[in-house]
N, C-alpha and C positions, 0 to 999 in steps of 0.2 A: 285408341291413343292418335288416330289419325288426327292431323291438323295440329301435333304438339310442335313446338320447337325442339331441336336438342336440348336445350339449356333445361327447358321443361320435363322432358324426359329423363333427363341426370335428376334433376330435383326430385323426380317421384323415387326415382330408385333410392338414393340417399336418404331421403323421410323415411322409405321404408326399412332401410338398414339402421336408422337412427332409432326406428321406434321400437327394437327390439333390447337397445343397449341398457346396463344398469342405470346412465343417468337419465335415461327416459323413465322408468320407472323408480323413481324415489321413493315411494311409500312402500311396495314391495320390499327392497332394498331395505330400507330403514327395518322392518319387521325380522328381516333376515339377521341382520347385524345387532337388533336385541334376545334374538334368541343364541347369541355369542358365537356366530357362523359366519363366513365368509360367503359370498355369492358363487356360483360356479363361474363366472368369470373372473372374481377375484382369483380362484384357486388355480386355473388354467395361467394368470398372467404370474403367479409365483412359481408353478412348476416349470412350466416352459418360459423362462426368461430369455430365451434365445431367439422368441418369437412364435404368433400361433397363426395359423391361415385358416381361418374356420370354412366349412361348407355346411349348407343347411340353414342358415340362419334365417331364411325367409319362409322357412318350412313352415305352416301352420296345420292346426288339428283336423283330425277329420271330422264329418257331420256328428254332432251330438244325437243319440237316442231322442225316440219319443217320449216325448213327456219332459225331457232336460232342456233348459236354456241353453242358447247359442254359446259354443265354447271360443273362450279368448286365451289362447295359450302361446306366447312366442316363441318361436323354436321348436313349437310342441315337447316344451319342457326338459329336453336336452340340447346343449351345446357339443358341436361337433367339429372337429377339424384336426389337423397335422401340425403339432407342436413342436419345439427343437428345446432337449434337455442335454445340456451340457454339448452343443453343438451337434445332436444326434438326433434325428428324426422319431418320432412318435406319432400312434394316431391315438387322440384324447376325447373321449367322450366325458360330458360333466355334467350329470344330472340335476335340474334346474328347482330348487323347493319351493320357491318364490311361483312357480308357475304349477297352479292346481296339484302340489304338495308334491311334485316331480313324478308324479304316475304315468305309466308308461302307456301313450296314446298309439294308434295304429302308424301315422306318420311317425312321431318317435324310434317306435322299433325299426322304421324302413332306413332311418339314419342309423341305428345302429347296426343294421344289417350291412349297411354303406361302408361303414368303419370297419367292419369285419373283414368286406373284401378290399380295402383300401392295406389294410396290416398284409393281407395275404399276399395280394398284388406286388406291394410295394418291399415286402420281406421286412416289414418293422413291427414293433412291440405297439400292443393294443392297451391303455390303460385306461379305465373306466374308475371315474369318480361318484361315488353313489352317496344318495341325498334324497328319501322318500320312495317313491317307485311303487311297483304294485301295478296291478292292473287299474287301469283309470272306468272309476264306476260309471262315469257319463258314457262310454262307449262300451262296457265290456258287456253288458244287460242285454245281448244281443246274439241267438244264435247263430247268425250270420256272418256275424264281425268275429265269433269266437270259435266257431267249429275250424278253422283251418289251422289254430294254434299259433305256433310260433316257431321260424326255422332258427333261432338265435343259438339255442342249444347244440343243432346242429354245424352251424358256423363256429361256434366256439372249440366244438370235437375238433374241426379243419384244422384249426389254428393250435389246437395243444401239441406242445411237440414240434411246433415249427417256428414260433415268434413269442417271446416273453407274453405272457397275459398276466396284469395287475388288477387288481380293485382295492379302491380305497373306502372303508365305511364311515362317511363321513355326517351321516343323520340318520332317519328310520331305514332301518335294512331289513326287512320282514318280506317273505315271500319271495317274488321274482328274482328281485334285489339279491337275496342271500344264495338262490340256486345259480345266479351268473356269478358271484363271485366263487362258490364253490368249484366252476371250472377255471377259477384261475392258478397260477403256478403261486402267485405270492398277494398275500390279502393283509391289509393295514388298515387300523381304526383307529378313532380318535376319542379316547377316553373322558366320560360324561358327555358326549354329544353321539357317536356313534352306535349303532347297536345292530346285531345280525343273527338272524333267526327263521323259523320256519314260517310263524303267527305271532301277530303282536299282541298285547296284553286284552284286547277287548275282545277280539276273535279268540283267544284260550279261554276267557272266563265263560264265552258264549258257548265253546263246545264243550268244557270240561267241569266248569264252576271253581278253575282255579282264579284267585283274586291275587295275582300278580302285577309287577310293574314293567314296563318294557326293558328297563336295566337288568330285574333280577331274573329276566327269560335270556337277553341276548345281547347283555353288557359287555363293554370291551374286557375287563379283564376275568370276567367269568369267562367268555369264550376263548379268551387267550388259554387261559388254561387248560381247558376243552382238546386245543388244538386247531379250534375252527378257523382262528386267526394266527400270524405269522407274527406279527409287531404290532405294538401297542404305542401310540404317540399320546403324548399330555396334552397336545395340543396340534392344530390343524398344522404348520409349520412343521411340528416334527413328523407327523403322518405325510406329509408331502415331501419331505427331505427322506424319510424312509424309503419310498417310491423312486426319488435321485440315487441313494445308494446302491438299491437292489440291483438296479440297470446298470449301475456303472461298471459291475464287476461281468455283466453278461454281453455275448454280439448282439447284433440287432435279430439276428435269426440263427437258427440251427446248422445252416451251411456257413457261415461266417465265421471268422477265426475269432476269438476271446478279444476283449479290448485289452490292451497292454499298457501300462500306466509309464510315462518317462520315468526314469532315475534323476538322480540316486537313492539306491533303495538300503536303507540302514534296518538292522535287526530292531523289534522291540526292546520294552525298557527291561524285561527278565532275562533277556539273553545269556546276561553275564552270569548268572547264578544258576543254569538250567543243569549243569552235573548234579546239584546238590539240591535240586529244586524237589524231586521226588523222594518220600520217606521210604527206605529201604520195606519196612515194616506193612504188610498189604493191609493192617489193621486201622494204622493212619491215613485219614484223610489230607487232600491240597485240594486246588481250585484247577482241572485241567486247562481253563480258560488262560492261567498262567504261563501254562506248559506253550499251548498255541500261539500266546504272544511272542515267546522265544525264540518262535521258529519262524515267525511272519513278519513281514515288512511292516514297520512302525505305524501304527495308527490304521490297521487296515483291516480290521476283525470286525466283521458285519454278523451277530448271532442272529440265527432263522428260530423260531419260538422257542425264546429262553424260559417261559412261562410252562409250558406244557414239556410233559415228559423229562424233567431237569437230569435225571441218570445218564440221559445223553445229550451231548452238546452237537451241533449241527451250525459250520462257521464258513462263512465265505472270508476269504483271506488271499491278499497277497502274496506272492514269494518273488522277490526280482523283478517286480512289477507285472509276474503275470497272475492271473484271476485263478483261485483253485477251489475247492469246497474240501472242508475236515468234518469227518465224524470221529467223535471221541467217549468215550465213557468216562462219565463224571462222577468221581468216587467220594463226592461230597452228599449224593443221595444214593440210597441202597447200594452205598457200595460200588455205584456204577454197574449193578444188574443189569441184566436185560430182563424188562417186561412186555408186553404186548403193544402199550403207546410208542414205547423208543423204539420199538423194531418197526414200526411204520411210519414214525416221525423220521428215523434213519432212510428209510427205503425210501419215501417221497423225496427225501432230499436227493437222496443217490438220482435217483430218474431226472430231477431237474439239471443234476450238475451233469450226466452223461448226455443228456439232450442237448445242452449248450456249449459242450466240449471242455467243462470244466475237468481238469485234473483231479482226480481224490486222494487225500491224506487220510488214511484210518490209524487211529491211536488208540488201542488196548490195553485196557487195565480194568479187568472185570472179575468177579467171582463164578460167574456163568448167569444162568437165567434166577430170576425169580419161583420159588416153587409153593406148591400148594393149591387149594380147593380154588381160591380167588384166581390164580393166576391161567390155571385150566378155563374156569369159566368165563374168561377175557378170550380164549381162540388163542392161547399164546404158540400153540402149536403151529399154526399155518400163519401168524404172524411173523414168527421167528423165520419162517421158511421164505418168507416176503423178502425179508431183509437180504439172506443168501440169494436169490432169485434175482433181486435186481442190482447185488455186486456183480454176482456170476455174469448178469447181462449185460454190464456197461462195456462200452468197446473205449473210453479215455482212459489215460494212465493212471494205474491206480499203488501206489506207495502205503505199504502195511509195515506198522513200527508197533511192537511191543513193549509197551513202556513199563508194566509190571505184572500185576495178575493176569495170567491168560490160561483158561481151564474150561476143558472139555470142548462140547457140542458148540458153546457160546464163541469159543473160539475160532472154530472154523464158520460158524454164521458170519463173523467179523472178518471173513477173509484171511484169517492167520495162514502163516505158513504158505505151505504149495494152494492153499486152497482154491483160491480162484485166481493162480498163475498171475500175480502180483508181480509188476514190472521191478518194483524193488520191495523185499522181503527182510526187515531188519529187526533187532533187538536191542535193548539198551540193559547196560549190566544191572539194573533193579528186575529183569525179567524175570518170573517164574511161570513156564509152560509145562502142563500135567493134565492128564487127566481130569483130578478132582484135586481140591486142598488135600496136602498130605495130613492134618489131621482128621479131618473127613475118612479120609483112603482108609489110614488104620484102624477107626474105631469100624467098620463096614469090614475089612478083611482080616484082621488079625486080633478084635477083639478076644475070641474064643482063646486066643495065644498069650496075649499079656495077663488077662485074668487068672489064667492057672499059673504065673510066674509068683515067686516069693513075696516082689513087692511088684504088683502090678502097677501102678502109677509110673516108677521108675523102669519097668520094662517098656511102659508106652513111650514114654520121652525118650528113651533108647530108638528106638525102631522109626518115630519121627524124624530123630537126630539122622539116622542112616539113610532114610529115604529123601532127606532135602539134601543129602549131598549129589543126588543124581538130579535134581531141578538145579540145573546152571546154564544160564543162555551160551557159556561156551560148548558145553555139550550140546544143545540144539544147532549151533552155527558146527561142529565138528560131524553129526550126521547129514549137515548141507539141508536140514530140513528148513534154514534160513539163509541168506545171503550172507549174513554176516553181525556181527555185536560191534554197535558203535558208541562213542560216548555222545550223551546229547549235545554237547558244543559243538562235533563236527556235523550231525544232520541235515543243519541249514545249508551247510554248503555240496553234500551227496543230493540233498532236492533239488538245489540251483542247478548241479551238472546233471540230474536223470531229466529235468525237464526242456533243459535246451538238447537234449539229444534224442529222447523216445518220441515216437511217431504221435500225433495227436489223437489218431486212433487206429484202432488192430482192425483186421480182418473178422466179419462174423463168423465163428465157430460153425458154424453149421449153414454152409451157405445155400439158399434157395429154398431154406426153412421160412413157412407163412409165417408164423408167427409160435412164441411161447404161451404156455397158459399159467397166468399167476398162480399163486397158492391161494389167494384172496382175489 
């Protein structure tokens, strides 16, 4: 650059920046739009409307391997920087499908490493918008380059539990992008555009002979039902809005206080009918989301993994502007009974809430665990223990309410009564707390008695009536197994009081212990 004027030097840098913009790559941008997708920069502009401060824009690809054409890869296929979402900073990495299919080159991985470093140093979330990716074949077929592997998984492990980690699948997401997303706390995907899986259709066909499409392997709705992704967006805007909504409940990092929304705070539309919302009969279903809406601030419900394990609902809400998590049995599916997927879903959600200081509200209405050979084959024994393990390890305030059925070991795993030393342990007038359903107990323990009666059916009915008199939430309070029996309509006020009083964290139960060992 010797002999250049200041103006010429400035123009040189300005031209270098201009070359990597969407405006300078109109043909590539047009092809991306023809696929029905925004560009990486357009996605960032929508998500980080408060501003984006890029780094690594001028980074280029490493040398192509022997025999390959020289690589042209603006930004090496990933746009990185710090953006502002609702006025709060986050690190953003957006993979650029218009650059060699968004494949991961050595320089691009170095940029991701820098993103992880910034998230850790600044204590702010890391958001990754995935579109394409995986090994860049023009660089990957070289032992010298492949042998070191990648430290990205190590970086994400370091960040896990310290800052929120978010991934959005907005295009092909097989191989490395899937592994990256699996390390994140929250994963969203765009229906019809995004995929996620271990291998794409051509590799699957070559390995197994299965003739499948990418959508049949890792499509949005399929992976949502499996619990691989948390929320499905109908379009890219919905996908990005889900990220914005999720982060609005969380602090910037695990050491910061959760973000409180300013008031006023009115309850949801179902609040007025809360006292009669739950049917007294345990055989009658209802939607537990209506119950949650009646307790929460209006329009504050954000459900996580609604398509997966629907027999338990995991929902982010606000009460009095304070964010909290809700775990609730959903009687519309399996009568709210717990199976292995439900236990894992609730356990993972518990870990997220505990990590980022969100109090937990647990609503219990379940007949127990699902039983049978299929349940045992699913590893329910260990997966149910995982839920109890996470609730027991949690240091955030925990409020437990028995709304209706609460039977046996499942009641304990859900934290009922004094099981997890909850900060508030309540029951509603419709609560039924006992070892197993009364009809089942009578048939198991008293069958020989009523079968010898003159009228077996009548004697069985009499026994059921006799024992039903003992299943009364007032008796549960009388024995002080719970703190109180309250009307549903009075519960929101009790939660508001407790949230304003309890400490945000309790001390470790076993100070100095290195760690616990999860059942799975």
